[in-house]
C-alpha positions as CSV (number, residue, x, y, z in Angstrom):
1,M,-51.3,-52.5,-25.9
2,Y,-51.2,-51.2,-22.6
3,A,-48.4,-50.1,-20.1
4,V,-48.5,-50.2,-16.4
5,I,-45.4,-47.7,-15.0
6,A,-44.6,-47.1,-11.9
7,T,-43.8,-43.6,-12.0
8,F,-41.1,-41.0,-10.1
9,D,-41.1,-38.6,-7.6
10,E,-40.9,-34.8,-8.7
11,K,-37.5,-34.8,-8.4
12,T,-36.2,-37.8,-10.1
13,T,-38.7,-37.0,-12.8
14,N,-37.2,-33.3,-14.1
15,R,-33.6,-34.8,-13.6
16,V,-34.9,-37.4,-16.3
17,K,-36.4,-35.4,-18.2
18,E,-33.5,-32.7,-18.7
19,I,-31.2,-35.5,-20.4
20,W,-34.4,-36.4,-22.2
21,K,-33.8,-32.9,-23.4
22,Q,-30.3,-32.8,-24.1
23,I,-30.6,-36.3,-26.2
24,E,-33.7,-35.2,-28.4
25,K,-31.2,-31.8,-29.4
26,F,-28.6,-33.8,-30.7
27,T,-30.6,-36.3,-31.9
28,G,-33.4,-35.6,-32.6
29,V,-35.2,-38.1,-30.7
30,S,-38.5,-36.8,-28.9
31,M,-39.4,-38.4,-25.7
32,E,-42.4,-36.2,-26.0
33,G,-46.1,-37.9,-24.4
34,L,-44.2,-39.6,-22.0
35,D,-43.4,-39.7,-17.8
36,P,-40.0,-41.1,-17.1
37,H,-40.5,-44.5,-15.1
38,I,-39.5,-48.2,-15.1
39,T,-42.4,-50.1,-16.6
40,F,-44.0,-53.2,-14.7
41,A,-46.3,-54.8,-17.0
42,D,-47.6,-54.9,-21.1
43,Y,-50.8,-56.3,-22.1
44,H,-52.6,-56.5,-25.3
45,H,-56.4,-56.3,-23.4
46,I,-57.5,-55.6,-20.6
47,D,-60.6,-55.4,-18.8
48,E,-60.5,-51.4,-17.4
49,K,-62.4,-51.0,-14.8
50,S,-62.1,-54.1,-13.4
51,Y,-58.5,-54.0,-13.9
52,L,-58.3,-50.4,-12.3
53,Q,-60.5,-51.5,-9.4
54,K,-57.9,-54.0,-8.1
55,L,-54.7,-51.2,-8.8
56,K,-56.5,-49.7,-6.3
57,Q,-56.0,-51.6,-4.0
58,F,-52.5,-53.0,-5.0
59,T,-51.5,-49.1,-4.4
60,K,-53.2,-49.0,-0.6
61,R,-51.9,-52.5,0.3
62,T,-48.2,-51.4,-1.4
63,S,-45.5,-49.2,-0.1
64,A,-43.9,-46.7,-1.9
65,F,-40.2,-47.6,-2.2
66,S,-36.8,-45.8,-3.7
67,V,-34.4,-47.8,-6.2
68,V,-30.6,-46.6,-6.8
69,F,-30.0,-45.9,-10.8
70,S,-26.5,-46.7,-11.1
71,S,-25.3,-47.4,-14.5
72,I,-26.4,-47.5,-17.6
73,G,-27.5,-50.2,-20.2
74,M,-28.5,-50.3,-23.7
75,F,-30.9,-52.8,-25.7
76,P,-28.9,-52.6,-29.0
77,S,-31.4,-54.8,-30.6
78,T,-34.1,-51.6,-30.4
79,G,-31.6,-49.0,-30.3
80,T,-32.6,-48.2,-26.4
81,I,-30.8,-46.5,-23.4
82,F,-31.8,-46.6,-20.5
83,L,-30.5,-45.8,-16.9
84,A,-30.7,-49.0,-14.9
85,P,-32.0,-49.8,-10.9
86,V,-29.4,-51.7,-8.5
87,V,-32.0,-54.6,-8.9
88,T,-33.3,-55.5,-5.3
89,K,-35.0,-57.8,-3.3
90,E,-37.4,-55.3,-2.9
91,L,-37.9,-54.4,-6.3
92,Q,-38.1,-57.9,-7.0
93,D,-40.6,-58.2,-4.4
94,V,-42.9,-55.3,-5.8
95,H,-42.7,-56.7,-9.2
96,R,-43.3,-60.7,-8.4
97,S,-46.0,-59.3,-6.4
98,F,-47.5,-57.3,-9.2
99,H,-48.1,-59.7,-11.3
100,E,-49.1,-62.7,-8.9
101,Y,-52.1,-59.7,-8.6
102,F,-52.6,-59.6,-12.1
103,G,-52.1,-63.1,-13.3
104,D,-55.9,-62.8,-14.5
105,F,-54.4,-60.3,-17.0
106,L,-51.6,-61.5,-18.5
107,D,-52.3,-62.0,-21.9
108,N,-48.6,-62.4,-23.8
109,E,-46.0,-64.6,-21.7
110,Q,-43.4,-64.2,-24.0
111,S,-43.7,-60.3,-22.6
112,Y,-40.2,-58.7,-21.3
113,Y,-42.0,-57.7,-18.1
114,V,-43.0,-60.8,-16.5
115,P,-41.3,-62.0,-13.5
116,D,-38.0,-63.7,-14.6
117,Q,-37.6,-62.0,-18.2
118,W,-38.1,-58.1,-16.4
119,V,-35.1,-55.9,-17.2
120,P,-35.9,-52.9,-15.0
121,H,-34.9,-49.2,-16.5
122,C,-35.8,-46.5,-17.6
123,T,-35.2,-44.7,-20.7
124,I,-33.5,-42.0,-21.8
125,A,-33.6,-42.8,-25.8
126,S,-35.1,-45.2,-27.9
127,R,-34.9,-46.4,-32.1
128,L,-31.7,-45.2,-32.2
129,D,-29.0,-46.3,-34.5
130,K,-25.9,-47.7,-34.0
131,N,-24.3,-43.0,-34.2
132,Q,-27.6,-42.2,-32.4
133,S,-26.4,-44.8,-30.0
134,L,-23.1,-43.7,-29.4
135,R,-23.4,-40.7,-29.4
136,I,-26.1,-40.7,-26.3
137,L,-23.2,-42.9,-24.3
138,E,-20.2,-40.8,-24.8
139,H,-22.5,-37.8,-23.4
140,M,-23.7,-39.6,-20.9
141,Y,-20.4,-41.0,-20.0
142,G,-18.8,-37.7,-18.2
143,K,-22.5,-36.6,-17.1
144,F,-24.5,-39.5,-15.5
145,R,-24.0,-39.2,-11.6
146,V,-25.4,-42.3,-8.8
147,E,-29.1,-41.1,-8.3
148,Q,-31.6,-42.8,-5.4
149,A,-35.0,-42.3,-7.4
150,A,-38.5,-43.1,-5.4
151,L,-41.2,-45.0,-6.8
152,Q,-44.5,-43.3,-5.6
153,T,-47.1,-43.6,-8.3
154,I,-48.2,-46.7,-10.7
155,K,-50.4,-45.4,-14.2
156,V,-51.9,-47.1,-16.8
157,I,-51.3,-46.1,-20.5
158,K,-53.5,-46.7,-23.0
159,V,-50.5,-47.1,-25.8
160,T,-52.5,-45.9,-29.4
161,Y,-50.1,-47.5,-32.6
162,E,-49.7,-45.4,-36.4
163,N,-47.6,-46.5,-38.9
164,N,-46.3,-49.7,-36.6
165,E,-45.1,-47.1,-33.6
166,P,-46.5,-46.1,-30.7
167,A,-47.7,-42.6,-31.7
168,I,-50.9,-41.9,-28.4
169,F,-50.0,-42.0,-24.6
170,E,-53.2,-41.5,-22.6
171,T,-53.4,-41.9,-19.0
172,I,-56.6,-44.4,-18.1
173,G,-55.6,-44.8,-14.6
174,E,-53.0,-43.7,-11.7
175,Y,-52.9,-44.5,-8.4
176,S,-50.2,-43.9,-5.1
177,L,-48.3,-46.2,-3.3
178,K,-48.9,-46.2,0.4
179,E,-46.5,-43.8,2.5
180,K,-43.8,-46.1,4.6
181,G,-44.1,-45.6,7.8
């Protein structure tokens, strides 16, 4: 499986990793091996070489942009808690443009990440049970603050599963979005 993710500026990355460490202390749930991100797409299979060539072109024409994380959300069915960005026109436009540009690669129309099904988010913990979820929400309640984050890079991650769980995350391509200006 492959995931295409948009990663953040250094300040935001460090802030999210600090949240991950705090959560790991009282849940034992680790996000090790991951970069804080917003997922743009996922695929069962891709031709890596042609995808990366096309991604390089996409990032040359797409400017870095900012999002504001204004709330905390939850996907109860997967035990996932996340930071939720304000869904701006710019965020939607970049995401839709991405999917139009890479439409030939779509191999899962039921993906959570296709336009009109996508809920943009930055995961702070997943695979939680009810009690862990409630503890994290309580922990975050007093500590959460609205923050702006710059999306600067798009990465393609190859995910290898072991025992039906994601186990190995290998970055096979990484390109910076063009600077605004």
